[in-house]
VEXDREN-2710 file (C-alpha; in Angstrom, 1 decimal):
% VEXDREN-2710
k/r/px/py/pz
1/MET/-14.5/-3.9/-0.9
2/LEU/-13.0/-7.2/-2.2
3/THR/-9.2/-5.2/-2.2
4/SER/-9.7/-4.8/2.4
5/SER/-12.0/-8.3/2.5
6/ILE/-9.0/-10.6/0.8
7/ALA/-6.7/-8.4/3.3
8/ILE/-4.1/-7.5/0.4
9/GLN/-1.1/-6.5/2.4
10/PRO/0.8/-3.2/1.0
11/GLN/4.3/-4.1/-0.6
12/SER/7.9/-3.5/1.1
13/PRO/10.2/-1.5/-0.3
14/ALA/12.1/-5.0/-1.3
15/GLU/9.0/-6.5/-2.6
16/THR/8.5/-3.3/-5.0
17/ALA/12.0/-3.5/-6.3
18/LEU/11.6/-6.9/-7.0
19/ILE/8.1/-6.9/-8.6
20/SER/9.8/-4.3/-10.9
21/SER/12.6/-5.3/-12.0
22/ALA/11.2/-8.9/-12.7
23/LEU/8.9/-7.7/-14.7
24/ASN/11.3/-5.6/-16.8
25/LEU/13.4/-8.7/-16.9
26/PHE/10.4/-11.0/-17.9
27/THR/9.6/-8.3/-21.3
28/ILE/13.5/-8.8/-22.2
29/HIS/14.0/-12.0/-21.7
30/ASN/11.4/-15.1/-21.4
31/GLU/11.1/-15.8/-17.7
32/ASN/11.6/-19.3/-17.9
33/SER/15.5/-18.3/-18.9
34/ILE/15.4/-16.4/-15.5
35/THR/16.6/-17.9/-12.1
36/VAL/15.7/-16.8/-8.6
37/THR/19.4/-15.5/-8.2
38/GLN/19.1/-13.7/-11.3
39/LEU/16.0/-12.1/-10.0
40/ILE/17.6/-11.3/-6.4
41/LYS/20.6/-9.4/-8.4
42/ALA/18.7/-7.7/-10.6
43/ALA/16.4/-6.4/-7.5
44/GLY/19.9/-5.3/-5.3
45/ILE/18.1/-7.6/-2.6
46/SER/19.6/-10.4/-0.5
47/ARG/18.6/-14.2/-0.8
48/SER/16.8/-13.8/2.7
49/VAL/15.1/-11.2/2.0
50/PHE/14.0/-12.7/-1.1
51/TYR/12.5/-15.9/1.0
52/LYS/11.4/-13.5/3.5
53/HIS/8.7/-11.9/0.9
54/PHE/8.1/-14.9/-1.9
55/ALA/7.9/-18.6/-1.4
56/ASN/9.7/-19.4/-4.8
57/LYS/10.0/-18.1/-8.8
58/ASP/5.8/-18.7/-8.8
59/ASP/5.5/-16.3/-6.1
60/VAL/6.9/-13.3/-7.7
61/TYR/4.5/-14.3/-10.8
62/ALA/1.7/-14.7/-8.7
63/ALA/2.8/-11.1/-7.1
64/ILE/3.1/-9.5/-10.5
65/LEU/-0.2/-10.1/-11.7
66/LEU/-1.6/-9.1/-8.5
67/THR/0.5/-5.7/-8.9
68/ASP/-0.8/-5.2/-12.2
69/GLU/-4.4/-5.7/-11.6
70/LEU/-4.3/-3.4/-8.1
71/ALA/-3.1/-0.6/-10.6
72/VAL/-7.0/-1.3/-12.0
73/THR/-8.7/-0.7/-8.8
74/PRO/-8.2/3.1/-9.0
75/LEU/-9.2/3.7/-12.4
76/LEU/-12.4/1.6/-12.4
77/THR/-12.8/4.1/-8.7
78/ASN/-12.4/7.4/-10.5
79/ILE/-13.9/6.6/-13.8
80/GLY/-16.7/4.8/-11.5
81/ALA/-17.0/8.5/-9.4
82/SER/-17.1/10.9/-12.3
83/GLY/-16.9/8.9/-15.6
84/GLY/-19.1/6.6/-17.7
85/ALA/-19.2/3.7/-20.2
86/ALA/-17.0/5.5/-22.9
87/ASP/-14.6/6.8/-20.4
88/LEU/-14.4/3.3/-19.0
89/LEU/-13.8/1.6/-22.5
90/GLU/-11.4/3.8/-23.8
91/GLN/-8.8/3.9/-20.8
92/TYR/-9.3/0.3/-19.7
93/LEU/-8.0/-0.4/-23.0
94/LYS/-5.3/2.0/-23.3
95/TYR/-3.9/0.4/-19.7
96/ARG/-3.7/-2.5/-21.4
97/ILE/-2.5/-1.9/-24.7
98/GLN/-0.1/0.9/-24.4
99/PHE/2.7/-1.3/-23.0
100/VAL/2.3/-4.6/-25.2
101/LYS/5.5/-6.3/-24.1
102/LYS/4.1/-6.1/-20.1
103/TYR/0.8/-7.3/-20.9
104/ARG/2.6/-10.6/-23.2
105/VAL/4.4/-11.1/-20.1
106/LEU/0.9/-11.0/-17.8
107/MET/-0.6/-13.4/-20.4
108/ARG/1.9/-15.9/-20.1
109/LEU/2.7/-15.6/-16.6
110/GLU/-0.9/-16.4/-16.0
111/LYS/-0.9/-19.2/-18.5
112/HIS/2.2/-21.2/-16.4
113/LEU/-0.2/-20.4/-13.3
114/GLN/-3.1/-22.0/-14.3
115/ALA/-1.7/-24.8/-15.9
116/THR/0.4/-25.8/-12.7
117/ASP/-2.8/-25.4/-10.4
118/CYS/-1.2/-22.8/-8.4
119/THR/-2.7/-22.2/-4.8
120/LEU/-0.1/-19.2/-4.0
121/GLU/-2.0/-16.4/-1.9
122/ARG/-1.4/-14.0/-4.4
123/PHE/-2.6/-15.9/-7.0
124/VAL/-5.5/-16.6/-5.4
125/GLN/-5.9/-12.8/-4.4
126/TRP/-5.1/-12.1/-8.3
127/GLN/-8.4/-14.1/-9.1
128/LEU/-10.7/-13.1/-6.4
129/LEU/-9.8/-9.4/-7.3
130/ARG/-9.8/-9.5/-11.2
131/ARG/-13.7/-10.9/-10.9
132/GLN/-14.5/-8.0/-8.2
133/HIS/-13.1/-5.6/-11.2
134/VAL/-15.0/-7.5/-13.8
135/ASP/-17.9/-7.0/-11.3
136/GLU/-17.6/-3.3/-11.1
137/PHE/-17.0/-2.5/-14.9
138/ALA/-20.0/-4.4/-15.9
139/ALA/-21.7/-2.6/-13.3
140/ILE/-20.8/0.7/-14.6
141/ILE/-21.5/-0.2/-18.1
142/GLU/-24.9/-1.4/-17.2
143/LEU/-25.8/1.3/-15.2
144/ASP/-24.5/4.3/-17.8
145/LEU/-26.2/2.4/-21.1
146/ALA/-29.5/2.4/-19.1
147/HIS/-31.0/5.3/-20.7
148/LEU/-30.5/4.0/-24.1
149/LYS/-31.8/0.6/-23.2
150/PRO/-32.0/-2.0/-20.5
151/LEU/-28.5/-4.3/-20.4
152/GLU/-28.1/-7.6/-18.5
153/ARG/-25.7/-8.0/-16.5
154/ASP/-24.0/-11.1/-19.0
155/LYS/-24.4/-8.2/-21.8
156/ALA/-22.3/-5.6/-19.8
157/ARG/-19.7/-8.4/-19.3
158/PHE/-19.5/-8.9/-23.0
159/HIS/-17.8/-5.4/-23.3
160/TYR/-15.0/-6.2/-20.7
161/GLY/-14.8/-9.6/-23.0
162/LEU/-14.0/-7.3/-25.9
163/LEU/-11.6/-5.5/-24.6
164/TRP/-10.0/-8.7/-23.2
165/SER/-10.1/-9.9/-26.8
166/LEU/-8.9/-6.9/-28.4
167/ALA/-5.7/-6.6/-25.9
168/SER/-4.6/-10.2/-26.4
169/GLY/-5.2/-9.9/-30.0
170/MET/-3.2/-6.8/-30.1
171/ALA/-0.4/-8.8/-27.9
172/HIS/0.0/-11.4/-30.7
173/ILE/-0.7/-9.6/-33.6
174/THR/2.3/-7.2/-33.1
175/GLU/5.0/-10.0/-32.9
176/SER/4.0/-11.0/-36.5
177/ASP/6.7/-9.9/-39.3
178/LEU/3.5/-9.3/-41.1
179/PHE/2.4/-6.8/-38.9
180/PRO/4.9/-3.5/-39.4
181/GLU/3.8/-3.8/-43.1
182/LEU/0.5/-4.3/-42.8
183/ILE/0.1/-1.6/-39.9
184/ARG/2.9/1.5/-40.9
185/ASP/1.3/4.1/-38.1
186/ARG/1.0/1.6/-34.9
187/ARG/0.1/4.9/-33.2
188/GLY/-2.6/5.5/-35.3
189/PHE/-3.6/1.9/-35.2
190/SER/-3.9/2.2/-30.9
191/ARG/-5.8/5.3/-31.5
192/PHE/-8.5/4.1/-34.1
193/LEU/-9.1/1.1/-31.5
194/LEU/-9.5/3.5/-28.7
195/ASP/-12.1/5.3/-30.9
196/SER/-13.8/2.5/-31.7
197/VAL/-14.8/1.3/-28.6
198/ARG/-15.5/4.6/-26.9
199/THR/-18.3/4.7/-30.0
200/LEU/-19.7/1.7/-27.6
201/GLY/-20.1/3.3/-24.8
202/GLY/-23.0/5.5/-26.3
203/PRO/-22.8/9.1/-27.6
204/LYS/-20.5/11.7/-26.4
END
């Protein structure tokens, strides 16, 4: 597995506390307005502990992205072992849209780090792990739908791209003033999206 080949170290309690509190802060306040001092205070750690684990604020951004992507690993493992394309499409999209404010933060952090040509170790690990997850995702789709018709790996990746588009779109439209007028049943709309992508996984 890539997670072992890129040697992602387990988080210390201090790292976990700061990553969690930082993500919570960023869902309430734009991360650009939050200082390192505020991150340290919110996590209840010392400045020396912060700099023991993080190079700077961008490193916290990368740690948030990496932590989120690591949570995808068991989802893919479990579905790969006992589920199929329909389960994967539904569960992955659910993971991405159930906390849409969090997903907005992830999108902003990724955009920022890419714009700065970030080479921090955590960011590189996140990039590698996400690519590995895309490959695993596509392999599950390709294998499970092979009984319907042969599916090229590129087309299997289209399914990932679709979920990526839906999650990004959901994060965008829910910020619009029109959204609550157009979609009064937000939970029902989310269920509609999940049911819709599930049908792409073939008959139940």
